[in-house]
N, C-alpha and C positions, 0 to 999 in steps of 0.2 A: 905440044904448047898449051900450056895452063888454060883451062876456059876461064873466063870472066862472067861474073854478073853483077848489074847495078844496083844500087840501093840509095836510100836518104842517109841512112845512118847504118854503119857497122859497130856492133857490141861485141865485144873481144872478152869472153868470160859470160858463160850462162848459169853462175848461181842464183842465190837469190836476188841480189842487188841488179845484175844484169838482165835477167828475167822481169825484174821489177820495171827496169827502166823501157826495156822492148815493150812491154804492155802499153805503159805510160804513152809513148810514141806511136804505136800501132793503132790503138784506140782513137789517135788523132790524125789517123789516116796516111801516117808515113811508112813507108816501104823500110823494114828493118832486119838485118841478118843478125842471127846470134850465133857466135861459135865457141862452142864448148868442148873441152877436151875428154870430160866423163861421160859415156854412153847414158849413164844412169847415176840418180844422186847418190854419193858417198854414204853409207850408213854408220857416219859419225855423229853423236848427239851433241851437237855444240849449237849456239846460236838459240837458245829456246825461248827465252822470254822476249815477247813481242809485247810493246806499250800499246797503250790505247791510241796513240797517235800513230804508230804503225798499222794497227788495225784501220784506221780510216781510210789509210793507203789503199788496203785490200778492198775497203768498200767501194772506193773510186775505181778501182780496177775492175771490179765486178766479180770476185770471187772471194767475198767474206764468208756466205753460208758454207762455201766449200772448205775454207780455212777453220771454222768452227767444226766440221763434221770430221776433220782430220786429227782433233787433238787426242792425246792419248789417255792423260792423267785425267780422272774425273774432275767435274767441276767443283765439287764442293770441297777439292783441295786446294787451298790457298796457292795464288802464284809467287807470294812474298817468300823470305827468308827467315830465317832464324839464324842469329847469331851467338856462339857458344863461347866459354873460355876454356882453353887449354884442350878439351876434348867435346864430343857432343853429348856426352852422358856425365859431364860434371856436376850437373845441376844449377849452372849459371847459364841463362839464355834470356835473349829478348830478341822482338820484332825487328827486322830490316826489310829495308824497300818495299813496304808495303803501297803499292800503285793504286789500291783501292781509294786512297787519300784525294788523288786527283782526278777519280773518274768523272764528277760533276763538269769538269771543264774539256770534257771531249764527247764527240759524238758515239764513239764505240767503246763497248769493253776490252780490257786487253785479253791476250791468249797465251797460251803455253803450249808448245810442240816442240819436237827435235826440228834442227835445222832441214833434214832431208825430207821430212814431212810438209814442211812449209814449200821446199823446193817444188814436190811433186804437185802443190797445188799451182803453183807458177806455171810450170810446165805444162799441166792441162789446161789452164787459160791461155796461154800463151798459143797452144794448138787450135784454139777457136777462133784468132783473130787471123784473117786471111792475109792480113799486112806483112806477119810476122815469118821469115823464114829461120829455123833453126837448124844448124849442122853439129848435131852431137856426135861425138867420136873423133872431131877435128881438132887441131890445134894450130893458132896463129902463128906463123914464123916471122915473118916481119911486117913493118907498118911504114908506108913511105908517104909523103903529102907535097902539093904543089899548091899554087895559089888558087886554083879551083876544086880541090878535092882530096881524098886520100884512097890510097890501094892497101889491103891486107891481104898477104898471101898465107893460105892455110893448108894443111894436109891432113889427111886421115892418120890418125894415130897409129892404125895399125899397117900403115904403108900400102893399103889395098889400091890407093887411087892416084891419079896425079895430082899434084898441089892445083889448088884454085885460086883465082883472083876476085876479091870483092871490093868493088870501087864504090864509091860514096862521097857525099859533101862531109860527111864528119866520122870520127871514130872515138867511142869512149870505151876506155879500158876499165873493165870491171873484173880483172882478172887475177886478184888476189896481193897479198903481201909481197909476193915474188914478181909482180907484174912485167911480163916481157914488153908489153904497150909502153910503161913507165919507163922501162930501161932503155929500150930502142930511139924513145924520143927526147932522151937527155934529161929526164926529170930526176932530180936529187932528192933525197929524204935527210930530214932531220931527225936524229935518234937520241934517245934518252935510254940508255940501256942502264938495267939494275943489276946485272953480272949475276942473274939468277938461271939455272936452268931449270924447266918445269917440266913435270910428267902427266900426262893426262891418260887417265884408266878408265876403261869401259868394263864394268863387272855385273855380273848376276847374284842376287844374294835375297832369298826370301826372308833369311832370319834377320838381317839388319832392317827389313821393314817392320817388324815385330819388335824388335828392340827399340825401334824408334816411336814406338806408339805410347812412349812414356813422356812424349814432348809434343808441344802442339804441333799438328799435323801441317807441313809445309813443303814447298816443292824443292828448296835449296838450304842447306844448314852449312854455316861456316864457321870452323873453328878456330880461334886465335890463340896461337900457342906464344907463350914468352920467348922461346928459344928461336923464333922465326923471324923476328924484328920488323913485326906488322905485315908480313906476307901470308897469305890465307892458305889454310888446308879446305878443300871446298867440295862440299857433296851434292849431286843434284840428281833429282829423279828423272828416268828417261819415261818410265810408265808407272803404274802403281802397284807397288810391291814385287817386282822382280828385277828389273835392270835399272843400274845406276852409272853416274860418272863421276869422277873426283879427279882433281888437279891439285899439286902442291909442290913447292921446291923440293929438289932433290940433289945430292952431293954434285958437283962437275964430273964430268966423265961417265955417267950412269947410264947403262944401257939396259936392253930389256932383258938380259941374262947374268947381270953381276949384282943385282938388288934383289932385297925380299921385300917386295910391294905388297904382299899379304902382312907383313908385320907392320908396315906402314900404314894399312888403313885400319889394322886394330889400334894402333896406336892413337890414330885421330879419331877414332869412336870411343875409345876407353875400356874396349874389352874385346877379346876374340869372338868371331862371328864365323860362319859357313859363307864362303864365296866362291866364284868361279870367273877368273880375270879373262874377258874375251878380247880385248885389245889394249896394247901400249903404245904411245906416242909420246914426243917429247916437241919443246918448244922454249925458246928464249924469252924471258921476260923484259920486255922493252916497250917504249911508247916510239911511234915512228910518225912523221907527218911529211908529206910531200912538199917541198918549198915552193912549188907552183902546181895549180890543178889543171894545166891548160899549156899547150905547146902549139898555137896557131889552130889548126882544125882538129887536133887530138886531144881530148879531156880523159882524166880518172877519175873515178868515184869508188867507194868502198874501201877495201881493205888495199887495193892499189893506191888509194890516196893517203891512207892512215890507218894503223894499226896499232893493239894496245890490249893489256892483259884483258881476260873476259872476267873484269870484275864489274858486277853491276848490271850485266846485259846490254851494255851501250853500243856493241860493234855493229851488229846487224841492223838495229833499229837507226843508227847514224847513217849507215849505206842507204836504207831505204830513204832516208830523208834527201840523200845526195840525189838519188834517182828522182825523186818527185822534183827537185828543184832545177836539176839540168835539163828535166825532161819538157815541162813547159816551155823553157826558155828556148830549147833548139827548135821545138814546134813552132813556135813563133815567128822565129827567123825562117824558118821552111815556109811557113805560111805567108810571110810578107807584111806582117804587121808588126813587126820590130825588126831593128838592124843589128848589125853584129856587135855593137855597144852591149846590148842586154847581156851577151854571154858573159861580159867583163865581169858582172855582180854573181856569177856562180862561185868563183874562188872567193872573192871579199866578203861574200856572205856565209859560205859553208867552212872556210878554213878556220876563221877565227871560232867557230862553234865547236869543232873538233878541238882544238887546242884549248879551249876552255874545259872541255869534257875529260879531255886526259888530265889537266893540272888541277882543276879546280873540284874534281871529283874522284877518278880514279886514284891518281897519285895522292891526293889529298886522303883517301881512306887510307892509305898505305903509312903515309905519316902521323894520323892522328891515331890509329891503332898502335904505332910504335910507340909514341910518347905515352900511351896511358900504359900499356903494358911495361915500361919502364919506370913508370910512376909506381903502378899499383899491383897487389897481389894479396891473395888471401893468407899465404902463408907469412907475410911480412905484418899485415895489419888487416884481418878478417872484417873488422867493423867497417874501417876506412876503405878497404876494397869495394865491399856491398853497397855502401851509400854512393861510391863514385859509378859503380855499374848501374845503378837505377835511375841516376841522374844523368848518365850517358843514353840510355834509352830513351827518358822523357824528352831531351832535348833534341832527339834525331830529326833533323828537317831535309834530309837528301832528296825527297821524291819530292816535297813541294818546292824546293829551291832548283832542281832540275826543269829548266823551261827554256829551252833552246829558243832563241829569239835573234832577228837582225835588225836590232835598234842601231843607226848610225849608218846603214845600208843607204847608198845612193840613190836606190829606186824606192824608197819607202819615205814617209814624211814624219820621221821620228824627232828623238830629243838631240838638239845639237850635242856634238862631241861626242856622242854615245859609240859604242862598238858591239857588232855582233857577239853573242856569248852564249853559253850553255846554261849560264846563272842568270837566273831571274825570280820572278814570284809568279804563282798563278793566280790569276784575276778574272773576272767576268768582263771587265772593262774592254772595249775594242781599241787597243794600242797601235800604233804605226809599228810593223818589223815583229809583231807577236801573233800567235797562233790566234785564230777566232773560235771562242768557243760556241757551244751550240745554243741556239735559242728559240723558243716557242713563237709562232705566230697565232694569229687571230684565228685560224681555220684548223688549230689542231697540228698542223704539221711543223716541221723545224725548218731553221735558214737551211741546214745543211741537205733537206731534202730538194732544196733549189738550186744549189750550186752547181753550175754547168762545167764547161771545160774550159770556160775562158774567164774574164773578170766578173765580178758580180758587184751589184751596188745594193744596199740594204737600205731602205729609205721610208721616212714616215710619210703619210698622205699629206701632210703641211708643205712637202718639199717639191712640188710639182715643177718649179722652175730649176731646181737643181738638178732633178732628173731628166728632164728637158736637154739641159745643158750637157750632162754626161752622154746621154743617148746622142745628141748631134754629133759630139765631140768624137766619141767611139766611132761612129757609122762613117765620119770622112776621113777617118784613120784605119779603118777595116779592123779595129780591134771588137772581138768577140766580146759583148756585154750583156748578162742576164740583169734584169732590174727584179728585184726581192721586195715586194710591198710590205711594209709594217703597219698594217691598217689600225692596230689597236694601240701600238706604242709600247708591246711589251719587249719588242727586241731593243728599242730605243732605251727603255728603263735598265735594262741589262748591259748593253754598249755603254750607257752613256754617251750615245753620240745620235744625232737626227740621220748622218749618213755616215755610212761603213762603205770603203772600196775595199773590195776582198781579190787577192791574186787567185790564180788558178791553182796555187798550192796550199789554199785556205790559210794564209797570212795577210796581214791587214796591210793595205798598202798606204791608206789615209782614211781617217775619221775626222768629222768635223761637224759645226752646228750653224754655220754661217747660213745666211738665207741666199747669198750670192758669192758664186766662187767662180775661178777659171777652172774650167773641168778639162780644158784641151791640155793646160800646163800641168795638170796633176796625172792624167794620161801619159802624158809625154815623159814625165820623169818615173812614172811606174813601169813603163817598158824600155827606159834608158835611152831614149830617142833623142840624143844630143843634138843632132843637126835642126828638130824643131824648136830646142830651146834655146838655140843661140840666136 
């Protein structure tokens, strides 16, 4: 008979998103099982670009220094990209995705390292948390649920042991785009298929590093070729000077053995160079999003909930934000200071953000490039092309306008009629549904230094009555609340509000200047406690 173990949450899939979620829950005191089929991280250099917001997660997960130490590319190499016309060495290029533009709006610097290095950092951190049990080399084969909990059956990949049963109150599937959890739960996906077969190559080449020394040194290089209808040929550094990855469209039916990948790489760069291909893989270019992120006690996150082309480094960062969002909400329910209604907001906040990311950024990049390449070419009119190329670079706003937010969410006090979206505008003001920017306090510390695992209220000294009301209301409800005193008004000047209520995931739930408020009603809405509002 299979043995049974009991946990609070079972996470199926121990890649970066699943491990991040486990750490989020384990640090909050919940027993978590992580089931992951791979005994060790897979050495494929994907998911390299970690945004400032993602590194904030690592800060709160207690492993930011370890993440920094795992970096492979030297810090002086920009994490941004270079867009080139036709080939990397054509002479036409401009900067792209310079995340340094939004650095002042976040507490942490961004980072760049291969996903397998990120995963190792997370595995090491998870091993330090007593509440987390990891089961590497096991694969989940079924998930069932009833009114009181779920059961996951898993077996060793090598068949060396009898299957085991993992019982818990909730299950979260972080098991990738071919998610078993999603499939057995009956969760369907809507897909936008671009009908493109893509190749992923990993190769070694010192000569390419030398060739690219004539360009501004960047971490990624994107070649826009007129024949590819807006789709990219994309190079990325794995380390500094030796290892690279590359993805690009290839003809349908291409295999490892029937295509000249070396010539494809030479064509994309613009001249031959010595190289040694170490990995060849394929994927279909499509955008997929789950029609629901939840079936009762089963949730999905990361690639199990959404997948898209790796254009702009949005994938892994979006998955980590899923983990932070569902993590604090499950914890609040398990701890008893929120009811099941709070969990409804996971899908209503996160799903529209991904849909916007896919439509307003990833697919928009393809369409914009397609239109530009169809209209302009140096062979047709060199002066016109060069003018348009310069203007295109000058007008680039993708980093500043990629600002995932939860405006319109039922649990924030945002603008009426708004909708959660990936499109916004970075701003220092404290806006309900938006990420809280850092702010210095009178003692030289930052607001972020004082944020705990629960809610936080940033308040000026003039707001004693409001602080008292929030403290009392939180106490009667059992809601963890930290009061952060803004003694000289520096935070108030930055946030544009005397009082800012911050969620456990560093998003603003409410901001105001009123001398008298109903703190209980505000907290009730912020935790989705419908029964208290009725």
